[in-house]
C-alpha positions in Angstrom: 0.0 0.0 0.0 1.3 3.5 -0.9 2.8 5.3 2.2 1.1 8.3 3.7 3.5 11.3 3.6 3.8 13.5 6.6 4.7 16.8 4.9 5.2 18.2 1.4 8.7 18.6 0.0 10.4 22.0 0.5 11.9 23.9 -2.4 13.6 27.2 -1.8 15.2 29.3 -4.6 16.9 32.6 -4.5 19.0 34.6 -6.9 22.0 36.6 -5.7 23.2 39.6 -7.7 25.2 42.7 -7.1 28.8 43.7 -6.7 29.6 41.0 -4.1 27.6 38.2 -5.6 30.7 36.5 -7.0 32.3 36.4 -3.5 29.1 35.2 -1.9 28.8 32.4 -4.5 32.4 31.3 -3.8 31.7 31.2 -0.1 28.5 29.4 -0.6 30.2 26.8 -2.8 32.7 26.1 0.0 30.0 25.9 2.6 27.9 23.3 0.8 30.9 21.3 -0.2 32.6 21.1 3.2 30.1 21.7 6.0 29.5 19.1 8.7 27.2 16.3 7.5 27.9 16.6 3.8 27.9 13.4 1.8 31.2 12.9 0.1 31.1 12.6 -3.6 33.0 9.3 -3.8 30.2 7.5 -2.0 28.3 6.7 -5.3 31.4 5.4 -7.2 31.5 1.7 -6.6 33.8 1.0 -9.5 37.3 0.8 -8.0 39.0 2.0 -11.2 36.9 5.1 -11.3 37.5 5.6 -7.6 41.2 5.3 -8.0 41.2 7.8 -10.9 39.0 10.1 -8.7 41.5 9.9 -5.8 44.4 10.6 -8.2 42.8 13.6 -9.8 41.0 15.0 -6.7 43.4 15.0 -3.7 40.9 16.8 -1.5 37.5 15.1 -1.2 34.5 17.3 -0.9 30.7 16.9 -1.2 30.4 18.6 -4.5 28.8 16.8 -7.5 27.8 17.8 -11.0 26.2 16.5 -14.1 28.8 13.8 -14.8 28.9 11.1 -12.0 32.4 10.1 -13.2 34.0 13.5 -12.8 33.1 15.3 -9.5 33.8 19.1 -9.8 36.8 20.7 -8.2 35.9 23.1 -5.4 38.8 25.5 -6.4 37.7 25.5 -10.1 34.0 26.1 -9.1 35.0 29.0 -6.8 37.2 30.5 -9.5 34.3 30.3 -12.0 31.4 31.5 -9.8 33.4 34.4 -8.3 33.6 36.0 -11.8 29.8 35.9 -12.3 27.5 39.0 -11.7 24.8 36.8 -10.3 23.9 33.2 -9.5 21.0 31.0 -8.3 20.9 29.1 -5.0 18.4 26.4 -4.3 17.5 23.7 -1.7 15.3 20.7 -2.0 14.5 18.9 1.2 12.1 16.3 2.7 11.3 14.8 6.1 13.6 11.8 6.5 10.7 9.3 6.7 9.1 10.8 3.6 12.4 10.8 1.7 12.8 7.1 2.5 9.3 6.3 1.4 10.0 8.1 -1.9 13.2 6.2 -2.6 15.6 9.0 -1.5 17.4 6.7 0.9 21.0 7.6 0.3 23.1 10.4 -1.2 23.3 8.8 -4.6 19.5 8.9 -4.8 19.5 12.7 -4.1 22.3 13.2 -6.7 20.2 11.4 -9.3 17.3 13.6 -8.4 19.4 16.7 -8.9 20.7 15.5 -12.3 17.1 15.0 -13.5 15.9 18.3 -12.2 18.6 20.7 -13.3 18.3 20.2 -17.1 14.5 20.8 -16.8 15.2 23.8 -14.6 17.3 25.3 -17.4 14.5 24.6 -19.9 11.9 26.4 -17.7 14.3 29.3 -17.0 14.9 29.8 -20.7 18.5 28.9 -20.6 19.8 27.0 -23.7 21.0 23.5 -23.2 24.7 23.4 -22.1 24.7 27.1 -21.0 23.7 26.4 -17.3 26.6 25.3 -15.1 25.8 23.9 -11.7 27.1 22.0 -8.7 25.3 20.4 -5.7 26.0 18.8 -2.4 23.9 16.4 -0.3 23.6 17.2 3.4 22.5 14.4 5.7 20.9 16.5 8.4 19.1 14.2 10.9 15.4 14.2 10.2 15.7 16.6 7.2 18.0 15.3 4.4 18.4 17.9 1.6 20.4 18.8 -1.4 21.9 22.3 -2.0 22.3 23.5 -5.6 24.3 26.4 -7.0 23.8 27.4 -10.6 25.1 30.1 -12.9 25.4 30.9 -16.6 28.4 29.7 -18.6 30.7 31.9 -20.5 29.1 33.0 -23.8 25.6 32.2 -22.6 22.9 34.6 -23.7 22.4 37.2 -20.9 19.3 37.2 -18.8 18.0 38.7 -15.6 18.3 36.4 -12.5 14.7 37.0 -11.4 12.3 34.3 -12.5 8.7 35.2 -13.3 5.9 33.7 -11.3 4.8 31.3 -14.1 8.4 30.1 -14.5 8.6 29.4 -10.7 5.2 27.7 -10.7 6.3 25.4 -13.6 9.7 24.7 -11.9 7.9 23.7 -8.7 5.5 21.4 -10.5 8.4 19.8 -12.4 10.3 19.1 -9.1 7.1 17.7 -7.6 6.8 15.3 -10.5 10.3 14.1 -10.0 10.1 13.8 -6.2 6.7 12.1 -6.1 7.2 10.0 -9.2 7.6 6.7 -7.3 4.6 7.4 -5.2 2.4 8.4 -8.2 3.5 5.2 -10.0 2.6 3.1 -6.9 -0.8 4.8 -6.5 -1.5 4.2 -10.2 -0.6 0.6 -9.8 -2.8 0.2 -6.7 -5.7 1.9 -8.6 -5.2 -0.4 -11.5 -5.1 -3.5 -9.2 -8.3 -2.3 -7.4 -10.0 -1.7 -10.7 -9.0 -5.2 -12.0 -10.3 -6.8 -8.8 -13.6 -5.1 -9.1 -14.0 -6.1 -12.7 -13.0 -9.7 -12.0 -15.5 -9.9 -9.1 -18.3 -8.7 -11.3 -18.9 -5.6 -9.2 -17.6 -3.0 -11.6 -19.4 -2.3 -14.8 -17.1 -1.9 -17.8 -19.5 0.7 -19.3 -19.2 2.7 -16.2 -15.4 2.4 -16.3 -15.4 3.7 -19.8 -17.6 6.6 -18.8 -15.3 7.5 -15.9 -12.3 7.5 -18.2 -14.1 9.7 -20.7 -15.2 12.1 -18.0 -11.7 12.4 -16.8 -10.4 13.0 -20.3 -13.1 15.6 -20.9 -12.2 17.4 -17.6 -8.4 17.2 -17.9 -7.2 15.9 -21.3 -3.9 14.0 -21.5 -2.0 12.6 -24.5 -2.3 13.9 -28.0 0.2 14.3 -30.8 3.7 15.5 -30.1 4.6 19.1 -31.1 5.7 19.3 -34.8 9.1 20.6 -35.9 8.6 24.3 -36.5 10.8 25.9 -39.1 13.6 28.2 -37.9 12.1 31.0 -40.1 8.8 30.8 -38.1 10.7 31.1 -34.8 12.7 34.0 -36.0 9.6 35.8 -37.4 7.6 35.2 -34.2 10.5 36.5 -32.1 10.5 39.7 -34.2 6.7 40.0 -33.6 7.2 39.5 -29.9 9.8 42.2 -29.7 7.6 44.6 -31.6 4.6 43.8 -29.3 6.8 44.2 -26.2 7.3 47.9 -27.1 3.6 48.5 -26.8 3.2 46.9 -23.3 2.3 49.3 -20.4 5.1 50.0 -18.0 3.3 48.4 -15.1 0.2 46.4 -14.2 -0.9 42.9 -14.7 0.0 41.1 -18.0 -3.5 40.0 -18.8 -5.3 40.2 -22.1 -8.5 41.6 -20.6 -6.6 44.5 -18.9 -4.6 45.6 -21.9 -5.3 48.7 -24.0 -7.2 47.9 -27.2 -4.2 48.4 -29.4 -2.2 45.9 -27.4 -5.1 43.4 -27.5 -5.3 43.8 -31.2 -1.6 43.3 -31.6 -1.7 40.1 -29.4 -4.6 38.8 -31.4 -2.8 39.5 -34.7 0.2 37.4 -33.5 -2.2 34.7 -32.3 -3.8 34.6 -35.8 -0.4 34.4 -37.4 0.5 31.4 -35.1 -2.8 29.6 -35.9 -2.0 30.1 -39.7 1.3 28.2 -39.5 1.5 25.2 -41.8 3.0 23.1 -38.9 -0.2 23.6 -36.9 -2.6 23.0 -39.8 -3.3 19.3 -38.8 -3.9 20.2 -35.2 -6.3 23.1 -36.0 -8.2 20.8 -38.5 -8.4 18.1 -35.9 -9.9 20.5 -33.4 -12.4 21.8 -36.0 -13.6 18.3 -36.9 -13.9 17.3 -33.2 -15.9 20.5 -32.4 -18.2 20.1 -35.3 -18.8 16.4 -34.5 -19.7 17.3 -31.0 -22.1 20.0 -31.9 -23.7 17.9 -34.6 -25.0 15.5 -31.9 -27.2 18.3 -30.6 -28.3 20.2 -33.7 -28.7 19.6 -37.4 -28.5 23.3 -38.3 -25.3 24.1 -40.2 -25.4 27.7 -38.8 -25.3 26.4 -35.2 -22.4 24.0 -36.0 -20.5 26.9 -37.7 -21.1 29.1 -34.7 -19.8 26.5 -32.2 -16.6 26.2 -34.2 -16.3 30.0 -34.3 -16.6 30.1 -30.5 -14.0 27.4 -30.0 -11.6 29.0 -32.4 -12.0 32.4 -30.6 -11.4 30.8 -27.2 -8.2 29.2 -28.5 -7.1 32.5 -30.1 -7.6 34.4 -26.8 -5.6 31.9 -24.9 -2.8 31.9 -27.4 -2.9 35.7 -27.3 -2.5 35.6 -23.5 0.6 33.4 -23.9 1.9 35.8 -26.6 1.6 38.7 -24.1 3.6 36.8 -21.4 6.3 36.0 -24.0 6.4 39.6 -25.1 6.8 40.7 -21.5 9.8 38.4 -21.3 11.3 39.9 -24.4 11.0 43.4 -22.9 13.2 42.6 -19.9 16.5 44.5 -19.8 19.3 42.5 -21.4 17.2 40.0 -23.2 19.0 39.0 -26.5 17.5 38.8 -29.9 19.2 35.7 -31.2 19.2 32.1 -29.9 17.4 32.7 -26.6 14.7 34.8 -28.4 14.1 31.9 -30.8 13.8 29.7 -27.7 11.0 31.8 -26.3 9.3 31.7 -29.7 9.6 28.0 -29.9 8.0 27.6 -26.4 5.1 29.8 -27.6 4.6 27.7 -30.7 4.8 24.4 -28.8 2.4 25.7 -26.2 -0.1 26.7 -28.9 0.1 23.2 -30.3 -0.4 21.6 -26.9 -3.4 23.9 -26.2 -5.1 22.9 -29.5 -4.4 19.2 -28.9 -5.9 19.3 -25.4 -9.1 21.0 -26.7 -9.3 18.4 -29.5 -9.1 15.6 -27.0 -11.6 17.3 -24.7 -14.1 17.6 -27.6 -13.6 14.0 -28.7 -14.1 12.7 -25.1 -17.3 14.8 -24.8 -18.5 13.4 -28.2 -18.0 9.8 -27.0 -19.8 10.5 -23.7 -22.7 12.0 -25.6 -22.9 9.0 -27.9 -22.8 6.6 -25.0 -25.5 8.4 -23.2 -27.7 8.4 -26.3 -27.1 4.7 -26.7 -28.0 4.1 -23.1 -31.2 6.0 -23.4 -32.1 4.1 -26.6 -31.4 0.8 -24.8 -33.6 1.9 -21.9 -36.5 2.8 -24.2 -36.1 -0.6 -26.0 -36.2 -2.5 -22.7 -39.3 -0.5 -21.6 -41.0 -1.4 -24.9 -40.2 -5.1 -24.6 -41.4 -5.2 -21.0 -44.7 -3.5 -22.1 -45.1 -6.0 -24.9 -44.5 -8.9 -22.6 -47.0 -7.5 -20.1 -49.7 -7.1 -22.9 -49.2 -10.6 -24.0 -50.1 -12.2 -20.7 
């Protein structure tokens, strides 16, 4: 049976900038690498040949680890690199000891594996190109509260960005870490639900039709799956980046970045960019799939072509508004001081395009699930009427 956790995981993130940030990063690196209770990096190297090379190359053992398990970072090299940086990120992930054990984080190597899964995704959500985020970590075995410290900074030549992360970025990062931390528990719960479902079906106490309806209702409420994002041409990403930069110049200096609160000129600009996105050839199949699903659903309730057309127009307008909101958020990113106009800009554009595809796919799946639910309900009503008629005929024949 899946364990009951006593407390949620703790994730703390801060950015340190300013004239003395490099010095503070250097001090922090030594602190996490050498403080009492730190887990030494050689603990997860059972191969004696690797361990021998490690001892030969690293005369002073510390708790620092990085992306490559075979090459622990040098504290001196890390301090030299971070001390030259104008800013850096510091983060901590921690759990209660009993919860960590239940989730498979029983030893320092487990925590290091967690960090190595989390940091590449952190870079993606923070808009840092792959390979441009350097980081080190250290596992601290504090009694009752094991945790891992992380120190991250931009590599030489990386596109510049501000250290502050926006609220949507922080939210997505926290959700990503939760998926990684609670992954074993979610898998166990899913297995238990599956086992319980199989038991009910085998015992004859669970109706398969009801099971199908439950699955369809879940899909209609929160769709999952769908086609993977297509490969968008580089020209589309470049053109969208130019449009985002142009729109960013029209944004108000303050206030909430929400489509409903924007001046009419800004709303029109965001809608124009959304229309351009929806017209991309790479999204044609997804848009057509949503159109067909919406029209099929509406056709179950009306035979009037005008009503079917109106339903598709409303669905299209809703998707357009939601893409326009994403466009506004991306334009706000592009208006931040120091944001580049090359590779990182295209990365922001690629995220907007992929997000638009995901939105369209989710709405298509939602409409298809609702269509199947409506058809099942119609079939059930027809079967009920048929049974009533048969019962009436049998009663008359007596």
